[in-house]
VOLUMVO-923956 format. One record per atom (N, C-alpha, C): residue number from 1; residue in one letter; atom name; x, y, z. Coordinates in steps of 0.2 Angstrom, whole numbers, plus 5000, padded with zeros to 4 digits. Each point is the difference from the previous one (the first is absolute). Layout:
N
   num   residu   atome     px     py     pz
   NUM        A      CA      X      Y      Z
...
This chain:
161
   num   residu   atome     px     py     pz
     1        M       N   5018   4989   4844
     1        M      CA   4996   5005   5003
     1        M       C   4995   4996   5005
     2        T       N   4999   5003   5006
     2        T      CA   4996   4996   5005
     2        T       C   4993   5002   4999
     3        T       N   4996   4996   5003
     3        T      CA   4993   5001   5000
     3        T       C   4998   5005   5006
     4        D       N   4997   5005   4998
     4        D      CA   4999   5006   5005
     4        D       C   4992   5000   5002
     5        V       N   4998   4996   5005
     5        V      CA   4993   4999   5001
     5        V       C   4997   5007   5002
     6        H       N   5003   5005   5003
     6        H      CA   4997   5006   5002
     6        H       C   5001   5006   4996
     7        R       N   5004   4999   4994
     7        R      CA   5001   5006   4996
     7        R       C   4994   5002   4997
     8        N       N   4999   5007   5000
     8        N      CA   4994   5003   4997
     8        N       C   4993   4998   5004
     9        T       N   5001   4998   5006
     9        T      CA   4994   4998   5003
     9        T       C   4999   5005   5007
    10        P       N   4994   5000   5003
    10        P      CA   5000   5004   5006
    10        P       C   5004   4997   5006
    11        L       N   5002   4994   4999
    11        L      CA   5004   4997   5005
    11        L       C   5008   5001   4999
    12        A       N   5002   5004   4996
    12        A      CA   5007   5001   4999
    12        A       C   5004   5002   5006
    13        W       N   4997   5004   5004
    13        W      CA   5003   5002   5006
    13        W       C   5000   4995   5006
    14        L       N   4997   4995   4999
    14        L      CA   4999   4995   5006
    14        L       C   5007   4997   5002
    15        P       N   5004   4998   4996
    15        P      CA   5007   4997   5003
    15        P       C   5004   5005   5003
    16        L       N   5000   5006   4998
    16        L      CA   5004   5005   5003
    16        L       C   4997   5002   5007
    17        A       N   4993   5001   5000
    17        A      CA   4997   5002   5006
    17        A       C   5001   4994   5005
    18        G       N   4999   4994   4998
    18        G      CA   5002   4994   5005
    18        G       C   5007   5000   5003
    19        R       N   5005   5002   4995
    19        R      CA   5007   5000   5003
    19        R       C   5000   5006   5005
    20        L       N   4998   5006   4998
    20        L      CA   5000   5005   5004
    20        L       C   4997   4999   5007
    21        F       N   4994   4997   5000
    21        F      CA   4996   4999   5006
    21        F       C   5004   4995   5004
    22        L       N   5002   4994   4997
    22        L      CA   5004   4995   5004
    22        L       C   5006   5003   5003
    23        G       N   5004   5003   4995
    23        G      CA   5006   5003   5002
    23        G       C   4999   5005   5006
    24        G       N   4995   5004   5000
    24        G      CA   4998   5004   5006
    24        G       C   4999   4997   5006
    25        V       N   4996   4994   4999
    25        V      CA   4999   4996   5006
    25        V       C   5006   4997   5003
    26        F       N   5005   4998   4996
    26        F      CA   5006   4997   5003
    26        F       C   5004   5006   5003
    27        L       N   5000   5006   4997
    27        L      CA   5004   5005   5003
    27        L       C   4997   5002   5007
    28        Y       N   4994   5001   5000
    28        Y      CA   4996   5002   5006
    28        Y       C   5001   4995   5005
    29        A       N   5000   4993   4998
    29        A      CA   5001   4995   5005
    29        A       C   5007   5000   5003
    30        S       N   5005   5002   4996
    30        S      CA   5007   5000   5003
    30        S       C   5002   5006   5004
    31        A       N   4996   5005   4999
    31        A      CA   5002   5007   5003
    31        A       C   5002   4999   5008
    32        D       N   4995   4998   5003
    32        D      CA   5000   5000   5008
    32        D       C   5005   4994   5002
    33        K       N   5000   4995   4996
    33        K      CA   5004   4994   5003
    33        K       C   5007   5001   4999
    34        V       N   5002   5003   4994
    34        V      CA   5007   5002   4999
    34        V       C   5003   5003   5006
    35        F       N   4997   5005   5003
    35        F      CA   5002   5004   5006
    35        F       C   4999   4997   5007
    36        A       N   4996   4994   5000
    36        A      CA   4998   4997   5006
    36        A       C   5001   4993   5000
    37        P       N   5006   4997   4999
    37        P      CA   5001   4993   4999
    37        P       C   4998   4996   5006
    38        A       N   5002   5003   5006
    38        A      CA   4998   4996   5007
    38        A       C   4993   4999   5001
    39        E       N   4996   5005   4998
    39        E      CA   4993   5000   5001
    39        E       C   4997   4995   4995
    40        F       N   5003   5000   4994
    40        F      CA   4997   4995   4994
    40        F       C   5002   4993   5002
    41        A       N   5006   4999   5004
    41        A      CA   5002   4994   5002
    41        A       C   4995   4997   5005
    42        R       N   4997   5004   5004
    42        R      CA   4995   4998   5005
    42        R       C   4994   4998   4997
    43        I       N   4998   5003   4994
    43        I      CA   4994   4999   4996
    43        I       C   5001   4993   4997
    44        I       N   5006   4999   4997
    44        I      CA   5001   4993   4997
    44        I       C   5000   4995   5005
    45        Y       N   5003   5001   5006
    45        Y      CA   5000   4995   5006
    45        Y       C   4993   4998   5001
    46        N       N   4995   5005   5001
    46        N      CA   4993   4999   5001
    46        N       C   4997   4995   4996
    47        Y       N   5002   5000   4993
    47        Y      CA   4997   4995   4996
    47        Y       C   5001   4993   5002
    48        Q       N   5006   4999   5003
    48        Q      CA   5001   4993   5003
    48        Q       C   5001   4995   4994
    49        I       N   5004   5002   4995
    49        I      CA   5001   4996   4994
    49        I       C   5007   4999   4999
    50        L       N   5004   5005   5000
    50        L      CA   5008   4999   4999
    50        L       C   5003   4998   5006
    51        P       N   5006   4996   4999
    51        P      CA   5004   4998   5006
    51        P       C   5003   5007   5003
    52        D       N   5001   5000   5006
    52        D      CA   5003   5006   5003
    52        D       C   5006   5003   4997
    53        A       N   5005   4995   4997
    53        A      CA   5006   5002   4997
    53        A       C   4999   5004   4994
    54        L       N   4994   5000   4997
    54        L      CA   4999   5003   4993
    54        L       C   4996   5006   5001
    55        I       N   4997   5002   5006
    55        I      CA   4996   5006   5001
    55        I       C   5003   5006   4999
    56        N       N   5006   5001   5003
    56        N      CA   5004   5006   4999
    56        N       C   5002   5001   4993
    57        L       N   5002   4995   4997
    57        L      CA   5002   5000   4993
    57        L       C   4994   5002   4995
    58        A       N   4995   4997   5001
    58        A      CA   4994   5002   4996
    58        A       C   4998   5007   5001
    59        A       N   5000   5003   5007
    59        A      CA   4998   5007   5001
    59        A       C   5005   5005   4997
    60        L       N   5006   4998   4999
    60        L      CA   5005   5004   4997
    60        L       C   5000   5000   4992
    61        V       N   4998   4994   4997
    61        V      CA   5000   4999   4993
    61        V       C   4994   5002   4997
    62        L       N   4994   4998   5002
    62        L      CA   4994   5001   4997
    62        L       C   4998   5007   4999
    63        P       N   5001   5005   5004
    63        P      CA   4998   5007   4999
    63        P       C   5004   5003   4994
    64        W       N   5007   4998   4999
    64        W      CA   5004   5002   4995
    64        W       C   4998   4997   4993
    65        L       N   4998   4994   5001
    65        L      CA   4998   4996   4994
    65        L       C   4993   5003   4997
    66        E       N   4996   5002   5005
    66        E      CA   4993   5003   4998
    66        E       C   5002   5007   4997
    67        L       N   5005   5004   5003
    67        L      CA   5002   5006   4997
    67        L       C   5002   5000   4993
    68        L       N   5005   4995   4999
    68        L      CA   5003   4999   4993
    68        L       C   4994   4997   4995
    69        L       N   4996   4996   5002
    69        L      CA   4995   4998   4996
    69        L       C   4995   5006   4998
    70        G       N   4998   5004   5005
    70        G      CA   4996   5006   4998
    70        G       C   5003   5004   4995
    71        L       N   5007   5001   5001
    71        L      CA   5003   5005   4995
    71        L       C   5001   4997   4993
    72        C       N   5001   4993   5000
    72        C      CA   5000   4997   4994
    72        C       C   4993   4999   4996
    73        L       N   4995   4999   5004
    73        L      CA   4994   5000   4997
    73        L       C   4998   5007   4997
    74        I       N   5001   5005   5004
    74        I      CA   4999   5007   4998
    74        I       C   5004   5002   4994
    75        T       N   5006   4999   5000
    75        T      CA   5004   5002   4994
    75        T       C   5001   4995   4994
    76        G       N   4998   4994   5001
    76        G      CA   5000   4995   4995
    76        G       C   5007   4997   4999
    77        L       N   5004   5002   5005
    77        L      CA   5007   4997   5000
    77        L       C   5000   4993   5003
    78        W       N   5003   4995   4996
    78        W      CA   5000   4993   5002
    78        W       C   4993   4997   5001
    79        L       N   4996   5002   4996
    79        L      CA   4992   4999   5001
    79        L       C   4999   4992   5000
    80        P       N   5002   4996   4996
    80        P      CA   4999   4993   5000
    80        P       C   5001   4997   5007
    81        G       N   5006   5001   5002
    81        G      CA   5002   4998   5007
    81        G       C   4997   5003   5006
    82        A       N   4998   5006   4999
    82        A      CA   4996   5004   5005
    82        A       C   4993   4997   5001
    83        L       N   4997   4998   4994
    83        L      CA   4994   4997   5000
    83        L       C   5000   4993   5003
    84        V       N   5005   4996   4999
    84        V      CA   5000   4994   5003
    84        V       C   5001   5000   5007
    85        W       N   5004   5005   5003
    85        W      CA   5002   5000   5007
    85        W       C   4993   5003   5003
    86        A       N   4997   5005   4997
    86        A      CA   4994   5003   5003
    86        A       C   4995   4995   5001
    87        N       N   4999   4996   4995
    87        N      CA   4995   4995   5000
    87        N       C   5001   4995   5006
    88        G       N   5007   4998   5000
    88        G      CA   5002   4995   5005
    88        G       C   4999   5003   5007
    89        L       N   5002   5006   5001
    89        L      CA   4999   5003   5007
    89        L       C   4993   5000   5002
    90        L       N   4996   5003   4995
    90        L      CA   4992   5001   5001
    90        L       C   4997   4993   5002
    91        W       N   5002   4994   4997
    91        W      CA   4998   4994   5001
    91        W       C   5002   4998   5007
    92        V       N   5006   5001   5002
    92        V      CA   5003   4998   5007
    92        V       C   4996   5004   5005
    93        F       N   4999   5006   4999
    93        F      CA   4997   5004   5005
    93        F       C   4993   4998   5001
    94        F       N   4996   4999   4994
    94        F      CA   4993   4997   5001
    94        F       C   5000   4994   5003
    95        A       N   5005   4995   4999
    95        A      CA   5000   4993   5003
    95        A       C   5001   5001   5007
    96        A       N   5004   5005   5002
    96        A      CA   5001   5001   5007
    96        A       C   4994   5002   5004
    97        L       N   4996   5005   4997
    97        L      CA   4994   5002   5003
    97        L       C   4995   4994   5000
    98        L       N   4999   4997   4995
    98        L      CA   4996   4994   5000
    98        L       C   5001   4995   5005
    99        F       N   5007   4998   5000
    99        F      CA   5002   4995   5005
    99        F       C   4998   5002   5007
   100        N       N   5002   5007   5002
   100        N      CA   4998   5002   5007
   100        N       C   4992   5001   5001
   101        H       N   4997   5001   4995
   101        H      CA   4993   5001   5000
   101        H       C   4997   4993   5002
   102        F       N   5002   4995   4996
   102        F      CA   4998   4993   5002
   102        F       C   5002   4997   5006
   103        R       N   5006   5003   5003
   103        R      CA   5002   4998   5007
   103        R       C   4997   5003   5005
   104        G       N   4996   5005   4998
   104        G      CA   4996   5004   5005
   104        G       C   5004   5006   5003
   105        L       N   5006   5002   4997
   105        L      CA   5004   5005   5003
   105        L       C   4998   5006   4996
   106        D       N   4998   5005   5003
   106        D      CA   4998   5007   4997
   106        D       C   5005   5005   5002
   107        V       N   5005   5000   4995
   107        V      CA   5006   5005   5001
   107        V       C   4999   5006   4995
   108        H       N   5003   5005   5003
   108        H      CA   5001   5006   4995
   108        H       C   5005   4998   4995
   109        C       N   4998   5002   4994
   109        C      CA   5004   4997   4994
   109        C       C   5007   5003   5000
   110        G       N   5000   5007   5002
   110        G      CA   5007   5003   4999
   110        G       C   5001   5002   4993
   111        C       N   4995   5000   4996
   111        C      CA   5001   5001   4992
   111        C       C   5002   5007   4999
   112        F       N   4997   5005   5003
   112        F      CA   5002   5007   4998
   112        F       C   5002   5004   5006
   113        S       N   5000   4997   5006
   113        S      CA   5002   5004   5006
   113        S       C   5003   4995   5005
   114        T       N   5005   5002   5004
   114        T      CA   5003   4996   5005
   114        T       C   4997   5002   5007
   115        R       N   4996   5005   5000
   115        R      CA   4997   5003   5006
   115        R       C   4992   4999   4999
   116        P       N   4997   4994   5001
   116        P      CA   4993   5000   5000
   116        P       C   4997   5003   5006
   117        D       N   4994   5003   4999
   117        D      CA   4996   5003   5005
   117        D       C   4998   4995   5005
   118        P       N   5002   5000   5006
   118        P      CA   4998   4995   5005
   118        P       C   4993   5000   5001
   119        A       N   4996   5006   4999
   119        A      CA   4993   5000   5001
   119        A       C   4996   4996   4995
   120        S       N   5003   5000   4994
   120        S      CA   4996   4997   4995
   120        S       C   5002   4992   4999
   121        P       N   4995   4996   4999
   121        P      CA   5002   4993   5000
   121        P       C   5003   4998   4993
   122        P       N   5004   4995   5000
   122        P      CA   5002   4997   4993
   122        P       C   4995   4999   4995
   123        A       N   5001   5002   4994
   123        A      CA   4995   4999   4995
   123        A       C   5001   4995   4995
   124        T       N   5001   4994   5003
   124        T      CA   5002   4994   4995
   124        T       C   4995   4999   4995
   125        A       N   4994   5000   5001
   125        A      CA   4995   4999   4995
   125        A       C   5001   5006   4994
   126        W       N   5001   5006   5002
   126        W      CA   5001   5005   4995
   126        W       C   5006   4998   4996
   127        Y       N   5006   4998   5003
   127        Y      CA   5006   4998   4996
   127        Y       C   4998   4994   4996
   128        L       N   4996   4996   5001
   128        L      CA   4999   4994   4996
   128        L       C   4995   5002   4994
   129        V       N   4997   5006   5000
   129        V      CA   4997   5003   4995
   129        V       C   5005   5004   4995
   130        R       N   5003   5004   5004
   130        R      CA   5005   5005   4997
   130        R       C   5006   4997   4996
   131        D       N   5003   4995   5003
   131        D      CA   5006   4997   4997
   131        D       C   4998   4996   4993
   132        P       N   4994   4997   4999
   132        P      CA   4999   4997   4994
   132        P       C   4999   5005   4994
   133        V       N   4998   5006   5002
   133        V      CA   5000   5005   4995
   133        V       C   5007   5002   4997
   134        F       N   5005   5000   5005
   134        F      CA   5007   5001   4998
   134        F       C   5002   4995   4996
   135        L       N   4998   4993   5002
   135        L      CA   5002   4995   4996
   135        L       C   4997   5000   4993
   136        V       N   4994   5002   4999
   136        V      CA   4997   5000   4993
   136        V       C   5004   5005   4996
   137        I       N   5001   5006   5003
   137        I      CA   5004   5005   4996
   137        I       C   5007   4997   4998
   138        A       N   5004   4997   5005
   138        A      CA   5006   4998   4999
   138        A       C   5000   4994   4995
   139        G       N   4995   4996   5000
   139        G      CA   5000   4994   4996
   139        G       C   4998   5002   4993
   140        Y       N   4996   5005   4999
   140        Y      CA   4998   5003   4993
   140        Y       C   5007   5003   4997
   141        L       N   5004   5004   5004
   141        L      CA   5006   5003   4997
   141        L       C   5005   4994   4999
   142        L       N   5000   4995   5004
   142        L      CA   5005   4995   4998
   142        L       C   4998   4996   4994
   143        F       N   4993   4998   4999
   143        F      CA   4998   4997   4994
   143        F       C   5002   5004   4994
   144        F       N   4998   5006   5000
   144        F      CA   5001   5004   4994
   144        F       C   5008   5001   4999
   145        Q       N   5004   5000   5005
   145        Q      CA   5007   5001   4999
   145        Q       C   5003   4994   4996
   146        F       N   4998   4994   5002
   146        F      CA   5003   4994   4998
   146        F       C   4996   4996   4994
   147        T       N   4994   5002   4998
   147        T      CA   4997   4997   4995
   147        T       C   5001   5003   4993
   148        G       N   5003   5005   4999
   148        G      CA   5002   5003   4994
   148        G       C   4995   5006   4999
   149        Y       N   4995   5001   5004
   149        Y      CA   4996   5006   4999
   149        Y       C   5003   5006   5003
   150        K       N   5001   5005   4996
   150        K      CA   5004   5006   5003
   150        K       C   4996   5006   5000
   151        T       N   5002   5005   5004
   151        T      CA   4996   5006   5000
   151        T       C   5003   5004   4994
   152        S       N   4996   5005   4998
   152        S      CA   5002   5005   4994
   152        S       C   5007   5002   5001
   153        A       N   5002   5003   5006
   153        A      CA   5007   5002   5001
   153        A       C   5005   4995   4998
   154        N       N   4999   4994   5003
   154        N      CA   5005   4995   4998
   154        N       C   5000   4998   4993
   155        S       N   4995   5000   4997
   155        S      CA   4999   4998   4993
   155        S       C   5004   5005   4995
   156        L       N   4999   5007   5002
   156        L      CA   5003   5005   4997
   156        L       C   5008   5000   5000
   157        K       N   5002   4998   5006
   157        K      CA   5007   4999   5001
   157        K       C   5003   4995   4996
   158        K       N   4996   4994   4999
   158        K      CA   5003   4995   4996
   158        K       C   5000   5001   4993
   159        E       N   4995   5004   4998
   159        E      CA   4999   5002   4993
   159        E       C   5005   5004   4998
   160        R       N   5003   5005   5004
   160        R      CA   5005   5005   4998
   160        R       C   5007   4996   5000
   161        S       N   5001   4995   5004
   161        S      CA   5006   4997   5000
   161        S       C   5002   4995   4994
């Protein structure tokens, strides 16, 4: 039997809420990019991090990976792997934003849209506040997935088997 840190506490809903929120973030992030890979490739190019040969590949693969991760997080399917991938991607995205911030490049992140409003300036400072919130949620979910602490639903499934 596993330790169930949230069972019968007001926080029992927290892991599910975190998964649904993060899954929704990944689904929303993928929506526009899946249908506009050329525009997304231009955004990736503006980051000036990847070699030219990898830009189109990244623009084609990343949105579909985000879509798959969002679905996995929401449904709970392949959850351990989805959480590892989600944490990895969020760290890579945050590192890319930090890297460009320290280089003095203020780019539109392309996180949720491939068509940024040209009238609005890039909001790199906002991204540097928003993305750590995503990282905390993803890290919380990853920690509880791999430390043996399970949600009530997971514990009930194990007790029945």
